[in-house]
C-alpha positions in Angstrom: -17.7 -11.0 -13.7 -18.6 -10.2 -10.0 -16.1 -8.3 -7.8 -16.1 -6.0 -4.8 -15.9 -2.4 -5.7 -13.0 -1.8 -3.3 -11.1 -4.8 -4.5 -11.4 -3.7 -8.1 -10.4 -0.1 -7.3 -7.3 -1.3 -5.5 -6.4 -3.7 -8.4 -6.8 -0.9 -11.0 -4.7 1.6 -9.0 -1.9 -1.0 -8.6 -2.1 -1.8 -12.3 -1.8 1.7 -13.6 1.5 2.1 -11.6 1.4 5.8 -10.9 4.8 7.6 -10.7 6.1 11.1 -10.9 7.7 13.0 -13.8 8.9 16.5 -12.9 6.7 16.4 -9.8 3.5 15.5 -11.8 1.7 12.2 -11.3 1.6 10.0 -14.4 0.2 6.5 -15.0 2.6 4.0 -16.5 -0.3 1.8 -17.6 -3.5 3.2 -19.1 -5.6 0.2 -19.9 -5.6 -3.5 -19.0 -7.6 -6.8 -19.2 -9.1 -8.4 -16.1 -8.6 -12.2 -16.2 -10.6 -14.3 -13.8 -9.4 -17.6 -12.5 -12.3 -19.7 -11.2 -9.9 -22.3 -9.7 -8.1 -19.8 -7.5 -11.0 -17.4 -7.2 -8.8 -14.5 -8.2 -8.8 -11.8 -10.8 -5.5 -10.8 -12.3 -4.0 -8.1 -14.5 -0.7 -8.4 -16.4 0.9 -5.2 -17.8 4.1 -4.0 -19.3 4.6 -0.3 -18.7 4.3 2.4 -21.4 7.9 2.3 -22.6 7.5 -1.4 -23.4 10.7 -2.6 -21.6 11.5 -1.2 -18.2 8.9 -3.0 -16.1 6.2 -5.6 -16.1 3.8 -6.5 -13.3 1.2 -9.0 -12.2 -1.4 -8.0 -9.7 -4.5 -9.7 -8.3 -7.5 -9.5 -6.1 -10.1 -11.9 -4.7 -13.2 -12.6 -6.8 -16.6 -14.1 -6.2 -17.2 -17.8 -6.6 -20.0 -16.8 -9.0 -17.6 -16.1 -11.9 -16.0 -18.4 -14.4 -12.9 -17.9 -16.5 -13.6 -14.6 -18.2 -11.6 -11.7 -19.7 -12.9 -8.1 -19.3 -11.1 -5.2 -21.1 -10.6 -2.0 -19.1 -10.1 0.5 -22.0 -9.2 3.4 -19.7 -8.3 2.7 -16.1 -9.0 6.3 -14.9 -12.4 6.4 -16.5 -13.4 3.1 -14.9 -12.1 4.3 -11.5 -14.1 7.5 -11.9 -17.3 5.4 -12.5 -16.7 3.1 -9.6 -17.0 6.0 -7.2 -20.7 6.1 -8.0 -21.4 2.4 -7.6 -22.2 0.2 -4.6 -19.9 -2.1 -2.6 -20.2 -5.0 -5.2 -20.2 -4.6 -8.9 -20.8 -6.9 -11.9 -19.0 -6.3 -15.2 -20.4 -7.2 -18.6 -18.8 -7.1 -22.0 -20.1 -6.7 -25.5 -18.3 -6.0 -28.8 -18.1 -2.2 -28.3 -18.2 -1.5 -24.5 -18.2 -2.7 -21.0 -21.0 -2.3 -18.5 -20.6 -1.7 -14.7 -23.7 -2.6 -12.7 -24.6 -2.4 -9.0 -28.1 -2.5 -7.6 -30.4 -0.5 -10.0 -27.5 1.4 -11.6 -25.6 0.6 -14.8 -22.7 2.5 -16.4 -21.6 1.9 -20.0 -18.0 2.8 -21.1 -16.9 2.4 -24.7 -14.0 0.2 -25.6 -12.8 -3.3 -26.2 -9.6 -5.4 -26.7 -9.2 -4.1 -30.2 -8.5 -0.6 -29.0 -5.0 0.7 -28.6 -3.2 -0.1 -25.3 -1.8 3.5 -25.3 -2.7 6.6 -27.3 -0.5 7.0 -30.4 0.7 3.4 -29.9 0.6 0.6 -32.4 -0.4 -2.5 -30.4 -3.9 -3.3 -29.4 -4.8 -3.9 -25.8 -5.2 -7.6 -26.6 -1.7 -7.8 -28.1 -0.1 -5.7 -25.3 -1.7 -7.9 -22.6 -0.6 -11.1 -24.4 3.0 -9.9 -24.5 2.7 -9.0 -20.8 1.6 -12.5 -19.9 4.4 -14.1 -21.9 6.9 -11.8 -20.1 5.6 -12.7 -16.7 6.1 -16.4 -17.5 9.9 -15.8 -17.7 10.1 -14.6 -14.1 10.3 -17.3 -11.5 10.9 -17.1 -7.8 14.5 -15.8 -7.7 15.2 -17.1 -11.2 14.7 -15.5 -14.6 14.5 -17.6 -17.8 15.6 -15.9 -21.0 13.9 -16.5 -24.3 16.9 -18.8 -25.1 16.0 -20.9 -22.0 19.0 -19.8 -20.0 18.4 -19.5 -16.2 19.7 -16.4 -14.5 19.6 -16.7 -10.7 19.3 -13.7 -8.4 22.7 -12.8 -6.8 21.0 -11.3 -3.7 17.6 -11.5 -2.2 16.0 -10.5 1.1 12.6 -10.7 2.8 11.3 -7.5 4.4 8.0 -6.3 5.8 6.0 -4.5 3.2 5.2 -1.5 5.4 8.9 -1.2 6.4 9.9 -1.0 2.7 7.1 1.5 2.1 8.3 3.6 5.0 11.7 3.7 3.4 10.6 4.5 -0.2 8.0 7.1 0.7 10.8 9.4 2.0 11.2 10.2 -1.7 8.2 12.6 -1.1 10.0 14.5 1.6 9.4 18.3 1.2 7.4 17.6 -2.0 10.4 16.2 -4.0 8.7 13.2 -5.6 11.9 12.4 -7.6 10.7 8.8 -8.2 14.2 7.5 -7.8 15.4 4.8 -5.3 19.1 3.9 -5.1 19.7 0.5 -3.6 23.3 -0.4 -2.5 24.8 -3.6 -1.1 28.1 -3.6 0.8 29.7 -5.3 3.8 27.3 -3.4 6.1 24.2 -4.8 4.3 21.5 -3.4 2.0 20.6 0.2 2.0 18.3 2.5 -0.1 18.8 6.2 -0.6 16.1 8.6 -1.8 15.8 12.4 -2.2 18.3 15.1 -2.9 20.4 17.1 -0.4 18.6 20.3 -1.4 15.3 19.2 0.2 16.5 16.2 2.1 18.4 13.1 1.1 17.5 10.0 3.2 19.5 6.8 3.7 17.7 3.8 5.1 19.4 0.6 6.3 17.1 -2.2 5.1 19.2 -5.1 6.5 22.5 -5.2 8.4 24.0 -8.3 6.7 25.3 -9.4 3.4 25.5 -13.1 2.7 26.8 -12.5 -0.8 30.3 -11.7 -2.1 28.7 -9.4 -4.6 28.3 -5.6 -4.0 26.2 -3.3 -6.2 24.7 0.1 -6.6 21.5 0.4 -8.6 18.9 3.2 -9.1 15.3 2.3 -9.9 12.3 4.4 -10.8 8.7 3.2 -11.5 6.8 4.5 -8.6 7.6 1.5 -6.4 6.3 3.2 -3.2 2.8 3.4 -4.8 2.8 -0.3 -5.2 4.2 -1.4 -1.8 1.8 0.8 0.2 -1.1 -1.5 -0.9 0.5 -4.6 0.8 1.1 -6.0 4.3 3.0 -9.0 5.5 6.4 -10.0 3.9 7.7 -9.1 0.5 10.9 -10.3 -1.2 13.5 -8.2 -3.0 15.6 -10.2 -5.5 18.3 -8.6 -7.6 19.6 -10.0 -10.9 22.8 -9.2 -12.8 22.1 -8.7 -16.5 25.5 -7.2 -17.3 26.1 -10.0 -19.8 23.3 -8.6 -21.8 24.3 -4.9 -21.3 21.2 -4.4 -19.2 22.6 -3.9 -15.7 20.7 -4.8 -12.6 17.0 -5.8 -12.5 14.8 -6.1 -9.5 12.0 -8.6 -8.8 9.7 -7.4 -6.1 7.7 -10.5 -5.0 4.5 -9.5 -3.3 1.8 -11.4 -1.3 -0.7 -13.5 -3.4 1.9 -14.3 -6.0 1.8 -10.7 -7.3 5.1 -9.2 -8.5 6.9 -6.3 -10.2 9.9 -6.8 -12.4 11.9 -3.5 -12.8 15.0 -2.6 -14.7 17.5 -0.2 -13.1 18.2 3.1 -14.9 21.8 3.1 -13.7 23.8 0.4 -12.0 27.2 -1.0 -11.1 27.9 -4.6 -10.0 31.2 -5.9 -8.5 31.8 -9.6 -7.8 
């Protein structure tokens, strides 16, 4: 598999979904599989986060026309990121039964691991099993529609397009005065859609995302998951689509549709919906 070093670095940083717990940065995904798509000339990752239920993502980057349909395991994202710093602007990835090899110019780095290794330390599922479950989960998420395993369609009750950097500018206020609470409370009322981040102790910030509400529904939902660390990697327009899973006692869920058909599907940690 051939890929630009910068493109692979960006893809792996997106995939690991860094967020903060008690002010300390933590990855939500520790390993992944790179899937190349020769038709679209892209390389994808699919990943459910560590807890197995709160979020799933699909990210991509452009690839070279020299690759076919391949799967390359990344047994430890941080170890591979550490190795990429010492390689040239374009790298080739090779796989054997026990390791992957990163090559650029006259340099080659070998890192132990394969798809039979655990997706997470102390977990039970292999990387191959975890990634397969992630792919299946992504297939349930359409544009503004979620399909349950029982084949029931759940449409979003509210969606809005916004510039990626405008959303990032709002979410990054979570870092004001070093708070890093990793919590974003979205609310929809007659005045439109708002997001609130931070605490009053060090600075609570309310941001008006859009001053209109074409829906009869109002809601208040708090999300985590390091969303600002995702949005900062994108430009152009993104779409926020909110779903009501109250029927399943799961509250509000958010689909963040990103350029290049990338997406993040995130469950709220707390939510209230009124129709």
